[in-house]
C-alpha positions, 0 to 999 in steps of 0.5 A: 672796060666795065661792060664787055658786051659783044657789040663792043668786040669790034672796038676792043680788038682794034685798041692799039697794042700799047694800051693796057685793056682792063675788064672790071666785070659785073655779075651778068656781064661775064656770061653775056661776054663769054656766051655761056649760060649757067644752068644752076642759077635757079633752085627746082621750086623757083625754076618750076614757078618761073616756068609757070608764071614768067611767060605772058599770055599776050604781049605786054603794053610795053611790048605793044608800044615797042612794036608800034613805035620805032622812034625812041623819043615818041615811044617814051612820050607815049609811055609817059602819057599812058602811065601818068593817069596812075600817078607820078610813081607809075611814070618812072616805073613804066619808063624803067620797064621799057628800058629794062626790056631794051637792055634785056634784048640788047644784052641777052638776045643779040649776043647769041650770034656773035662770031666765035673768032671775034669773041676769042680775039676780044677776050685775048686782047684783055691784059687784066681782069678785075673780078669782084670775087675769085670764082668769077676769074676761075669761071672766065679762065675755064670758059675762054682763052685769055692771057689776062692776069687777075688784078684786085680792084673794087669801087669804094663804098661810103659805109657811114651813110649806109642804111640810115634815116628817119623812116617815119619822117620820110614815109609815114604810111610805110613806117606804120606798117613796119614800126613794131615788126622784126623785118626780114629782107628777102632779095633785092628785086623781082629777078628770078635768080633771087630764088624767092619761092625756095626762100619763102618755103624755107621761111614758111617752115619756121614758126615765125613769131607774130612780130616777124614781117618779110619785106620783099622788093619786087619793083624792078628787074632786068626782065620785061615780064618782071611785074607778072613774076613779082605779082605771082611771087607776092600771091604765093608768099601771102598763101604761105606767110599770110600777113607776115609778108609785105611786097614792095611794088613801088620804086622807093626814093633812095633815102626812104629805101635806106631808112627802111633797110636801117630797120631790117633785123636780118636778110635773105639773099638766096642767089647762087651766083655773084649778085647783090654784093653791094647789098650784102656787104653794106648789110653786114657792115651795119650788123645785120645777119645775112643768110646766103645760099650755101653754095653761092659764090658770095658766101664762099668768098666771105667764108674764105676770108678771115673775120668776113663771115661772122654774120654771113650765115648759110641758108641751111642754118636758117632758124628763128633763133638764128634770125633773131639772136643779136650778133656778138659785139666782138664778131661785128667789130671784127667784121666791120674792120675787114669790110672797111679794109677790103671795101671802103673808100680808104682802100681804093688808093691801094687798088688803083696803084695796083691796077695802074702801077 
């Protein structure tokens, strides 16, 4: 099981006893399954900002479409027709927003009324759990009854193709904006959990050099109102950082996004729970410094592993020198070895053997 959504509980409890049931959870999947809410996700400044900016004053266009149409095919056709006036990129973004709204409602709003006994039976049916980080397993065991054992497993990553490409050839206009800059990546999406406001304030407190440019992907989220939130974040960042902030509102082609991240000098992933793990690991492999929240699950995971956290730095140590100073070659080499051994495709056969043996 990759997704333990409550709608699947009736199916899970009927799986024959002689079949081993393994759950490979992703971050938010854990809380949806358990029916719990983490109240430590947001920092105070971001929490206050979300409270002020996340609730639309009137139904969004996608909400109106959803209320007006019941047939999915008709709804998608209507969304496409309305968005086409603004170009091809607007169509894909509008479709994504509509689906994000459906996922948001399905995963987080319909799970509240799940029968407690059915939830318990489904969790007790699990034989093994393969969390990305140990703290996820500890959280699961703390909040539910399950006999499932912990097993190691993760999807292999092909690092040789991480963050490469000629940005000038792929996106000349974007290249002109960043070509002479030291790029600082902030977050990966317009999700509140990125704690953008706290990170922006931390950057604003530094005397960033003139060549610094903070790039912030705000093109998607799992929230229906992500565009409203993203625009508000960008407005706030421009007030605090001026022309040293570049929001990315458009969904970039995969190759273009990779080429852009290849030019990043450092990254800030200000998440408290398990999120953006793939981004963090790939950035570290490529020798980028990644600043993580001091108490985040991902930072603790890396800190606990020998040679894993040379370039993973706590947010409490955010400083211009820490951003700009290049990593020691020996530290980077040791970190790459750890990452390849732990996360690379070559290690997957060991994980599969452990999982299925």
